[in-house]
C-alpha positions as CSV (number, residue, x, y, z in Angstrom):
1,M,0.1,-0.2,-0.1
2,N,1.3,3.7,-1.1
3,A,1.7,5.0,1.7
4,L,-0.2,8.9,1.8
5,H,1.5,12.6,1.9
6,P,0.3,15.9,1.2
7,G,0.4,17.9,-2.5
8,R,4.6,17.9,-3.1
9,T,6.4,20.2,-4.7
10,R,9.7,19.5,-6.6
11,F,12.7,21.5,-7.3
12,V,14.6,21.1,-10.2
13,L,18.3,21.9,-10.4
14,L,19.6,23.4,-13.9
15,P,23.3,23.0,-15.0
16,T,25.3,26.1,-15.0
17,L,25.6,26.2,-19.2
18,Q,27.8,28.9,-20.7
19,G,28.5,29.9,-24.5
20,P,26.4,29.5,-27.8
21,L,25.2,26.2,-25.6
22,L,22.9,27.6,-23.3
23,G,20.2,29.2,-26.0
24,P,19.9,25.7,-27.7
25,L,20.1,23.5,-24.4
26,L,18.0,25.6,-22.0
27,G,14.8,26.2,-24.4
28,P,14.3,22.3,-25.2
29,L,14.4,21.3,-21.1
30,L,12.4,24.4,-20.1
31,V,9.9,23.1,-22.9
32,A,10.7,19.5,-21.3
33,L,9.8,20.5,-18.0
34,L,7.1,22.5,-18.8
35,G,5.2,19.2,-20.7
36,A,5.4,17.7,-17.2
37,C,4.4,20.3,-15.1
38,Q,1.2,19.9,-17.5
39,G,2.0,15.8,-17.7
40,T,1.3,15.8,-14.0
41,R,-2.1,17.7,-13.9
42,N,-3.4,15.9,-16.8
43,L,-2.3,12.3,-14.4
44,Q,-5.2,13.8,-12.3
45,D,-8.8,12.0,-11.8
46,P,-11.4,13.1,-9.8
47,M,-12.6,9.9,-8.0
48,L,-12.0,9.3,-4.3
49,T,-11.7,7.0,-1.6
50,I,-14.8,8.1,1.2
51,R,-13.7,6.5,4.6
52,T,-15.9,7.4,7.1
53,E,-16.2,5.5,11.3
54,G,-19.0,3.0,9.4
55,G,-16.9,2.2,6.5
56,R,-15.4,2.9,2.7
57,E,-17.1,4.2,-0.4
58,L,-16.3,6.6,-3.3
59,G,-17.2,9.9,-4.4
60,V,-16.4,12.6,-7.6
61,S,-14.9,16.2,-6.9
62,T,-16.5,18.6,-9.2
63,D,-16.2,22.4,-10.3
64,Y,-18.8,22.4,-7.0
65,G,-17.0,20.6,-4.9
66,V,-17.0,16.6,-4.0
67,V,-19.8,15.0,-3.4
68,F,-20.8,11.3,-2.1
69,L,-23.7,9.0,-1.4
70,G,-23.2,9.2,2.3
71,R,-24.2,5.0,2.4
72,T,-21.6,4.7,4.9
73,A,-22.0,7.2,6.9
74,G,-23.9,10.5,7.1
75,A,-22.6,12.7,9.7
76,G,-19.5,13.0,11.3
77,D,-15.8,12.6,10.3
78,V,-13.9,11.8,7.1
79,D,-10.7,11.1,5.5
80,I,-11.3,11.8,1.5
81,T,-8.3,10.4,0.2
82,A,-7.3,12.1,-3.7
83,W,-5.2,11.2,-6.4
84,F,-2.9,13.6,-7.6
85,G,-0.3,13.3,-10.7
86,D,2.8,12.2,-7.7
87,G,0.4,10.6,-5.7
88,P,-2.5,10.3,-3.0
89,S,-2.7,12.7,-0.6
90,L,-5.7,12.5,2.6
91,E,-8.2,15.2,3.6
92,K,-9.3,14.6,7.0
93,T,-13.0,17.1,7.1
94,T,-16.7,16.6,8.4
95,I,-19.6,15.1,6.4
96,E,-21.9,17.5,5.6
97,P,-25.6,16.4,3.8
98,L,-27.5,18.3,0.6
99,G,-30.5,16.3,0.7
100,G,-31.9,14.1,-1.7
101,G,-29.9,11.2,-0.7
102,L,-26.3,13.2,-1.3
103,Y,-23.8,14.7,0.7
104,T,-20.3,16.5,0.7
105,A,-17.4,17.6,2.6
106,E,-15.0,20.8,2.6
107,V,-11.1,20.3,1.6
108,E,-8.5,22.2,2.1
109,I,-7.0,22.3,-1.2
110,R,-8.0,22.2,-4.8
111,L,-9.2,18.8,-5.8
112,P,-9.1,17.3,-9.4
113,A,-12.0,17.4,-10.3
114,V,-14.9,17.9,-13.5
115,P,-17.8,19.5,-14.4
116,L,-21.1,18.3,-14.1
117,F,-23.9,17.7,-16.9
118,F,-26.9,18.2,-17.0
119,E,-28.5,17.7,-20.5
120,R,-31.1,15.1,-21.1
121,L,-29.1,12.3,-21.7
122,K,-31.9,9.3,-23.9
123,R,-31.8,6.0,-24.4
124,G,-29.1,4.3,-26.0
125,D,-26.5,6.8,-25.6
126,S,-23.2,6.2,-24.1
127,V,-21.7,6.7,-21.0
128,Q,-18.6,5.8,-19.0
129,I,-19.0,4.5,-15.4
130,V,-15.4,4.6,-13.5
131,G,-14.1,3.3,-10.0
132,R,-11.7,3.0,-8.0
133,R,-10.4,0.0,-5.7
134,G,-7.7,0.8,-4.4
135,G,-5.0,2.8,-6.1
136,E,-6.1,2.1,-9.2
137,T,-9.0,3.9,-11.4
138,W,-11.5,1.9,-13.7
139,Q,-13.8,2.7,-16.1
140,A,-16.3,0.5,-18.7
141,E,-18.9,1.5,-21.5
142,A,-22.4,1.1,-20.5
143,S,-25.4,3.1,-22.0
144,V,-28.6,4.0,-21.4
145,R,-31.9,2.5,-20.5
146,T,-35.7,3.7,-20.1
147,D,-38.8,1.6,-17.8
148,R,-41.3,2.9,-18.0
149,R,-42.0,1.6,-14.0
150,V,-38.6,3.3,-13.1
151,E,-38.5,6.5,-12.1
152,G,-34.1,8.4,-13.4
153,L,-31.8,7.5,-14.9
154,L,-30.8,3.7,-16.0
155,L,-28.0,2.2,-17.3
156,S,-27.0,-1.1,-18.8
157,M,-25.0,-3.3,-16.4
158,P,-21.7,-3.7,-17.2
159,D,-19.8,-6.8,-16.3
160,D,-17.2,-4.8,-14.3
161,V,-19.6,-3.1,-11.3
162,K,-22.2,-6.7,-11.2
163,D,-21.9,-7.6,-8.0
164,S,-19.2,-5.3,-6.8
165,A,-21.5,-3.4,-3.5
166,D,-17.8,-1.9,-2.6
167,Q,-18.5,0.1,-6.4
168,I,-21.3,2.0,-5.4
169,G,-20.6,5.5,-5.9
170,A,-18.6,5.0,-8.6
171,G,-18.9,8.1,-10.9
172,V,-21.4,8.4,-14.7
173,F,-20.2,10.8,-17.2
174,V,-20.6,11.7,-20.4
175,T,-16.4,12.0,-23.1
176,G,-15.5,14.0,-25.3
177,R,-13.0,14.1,-28.1
178,S,-10.0,13.8,-25.7
179,K,-10.0,11.1,-22.4
180,W,-9.6,14.4,-20.2
181,D,-12.9,15.9,-21.5
182,K,-15.1,14.4,-19.0
183,R,-18.4,15.8,-17.5
184,L,-20.2,13.5,-14.1
185,V,-23.9,12.8,-15.5
186,G,-24.5,11.0,-11.6
187,L,-23.7,8.3,-9.1
188,V,-24.1,4.5,-9.8
189,S,-26.3,4.4,-6.4
190,G,-27.4,0.7,-7.2
191,S,-29.2,-1.7,-9.7
192,V,-32.6,-3.1,-9.7
193,E,-34.1,-6.6,-11.8
194,L,-36.7,-6.3,-14.3
195,T,-38.9,-8.4,-16.0
196,D,-40.1,-8.5,-19.8
197,E,-43.3,-9.1,-21.4
198,R,-41.3,-12.6,-22.0
199,G,-41.3,-13.4,-18.6
200,G,-36.8,-12.2,-19.1
201,R,-35.3,-10.8,-15.8
202,R,-32.7,-8.3,-16.4
203,E,-29.7,-6.7,-14.0
204,Y,-29.8,-2.5,-14.7
205,L,-28.2,-0.1,-13.2
206,T,-29.4,2.8,-10.9
207,V,-27.9,6.3,-10.9
208,M,-28.6,9.5,-8.5
209,G,-28.3,11.9,-12.0
210,P,-28.4,15.8,-12.8
211,D,-32.2,15.7,-11.1
212,S,-30.0,15.5,-7.9
213,L,-26.9,17.1,-8.5
214,W,-28.1,20.4,-8.8
215,R,-28.4,20.2,-4.8
216,L,-24.3,20.3,-4.8
217,V,-24.5,23.6,-7.2
218,A,-27.0,25.3,-5.4
219,R,-25.4,25.0,-1.8
220,R,-21.9,26.5,-3.6
221,K,-23.9,29.5,-4.7
222,E,-24.8,29.9,-1.2
223,I,-21.9,29.8,0.4
224,E,-19.9,31.7,-2.5
225,R,-23.2,34.5,-1.8
226,K,-22.9,34.9,1.6
227,R,-18.4,35.1,1.6
228,R,-17.2,37.8,2.9
229,W,-14.3,38.6,1.7
230,V,-11.2,39.5,4.3
231,Y,-8.5,42.3,3.4
232,R,-5.3,41.3,4.5
233,E,-2.1,43.7,3.9
234,D,0.7,40.3,3.4
235,V,-1.8,39.8,0.4
236,L,-1.1,41.4,-3.2
């Protein structure tokens, strides 16, 4: 198991160069260093591990804050582990209820985050499910399903999620042209088995989606509205 540590800053010592070699060598070196910094940013992912007094679950870091289902605890202290390009970082904080079965928690550092997606998905639309097992993430493709007996978002059942209670809370995303372009649709909340007209039975994933995620947005806007800015002489 990798040791947990706060975000780290690394310093690179450049060799002392003189003469005509300085320009040709220093230019590519600086480009490489900037590229490495950008790569570290790209290696970050928004999937979090949430550990409460009741156990472990998954959560997602968004532009409006952390969101999770609170299936292991709805109040009290919580440890949130986020993964950066150079490893995991552990943050200790407190659970805050959003209502409607969603929970959040404030952390002191900026976490890797994704935007939210509020457009209505249609039957057959493709989504990506991303979960986490230990320090590794997994992902699987699924498609949107509908059934008149079920309200809310239904998905086909990928093998990676089937019979995996520890992956409840996995993120459901729509993706763009780049693999880094993800927007959060919702969180996997469980499964349901339905019988079709022929008597066959099929299992689907249930998702707590955009009709619930608005609570996170409303809370963030309320916090920003009430926030008081403090003048400090040591900060320009």
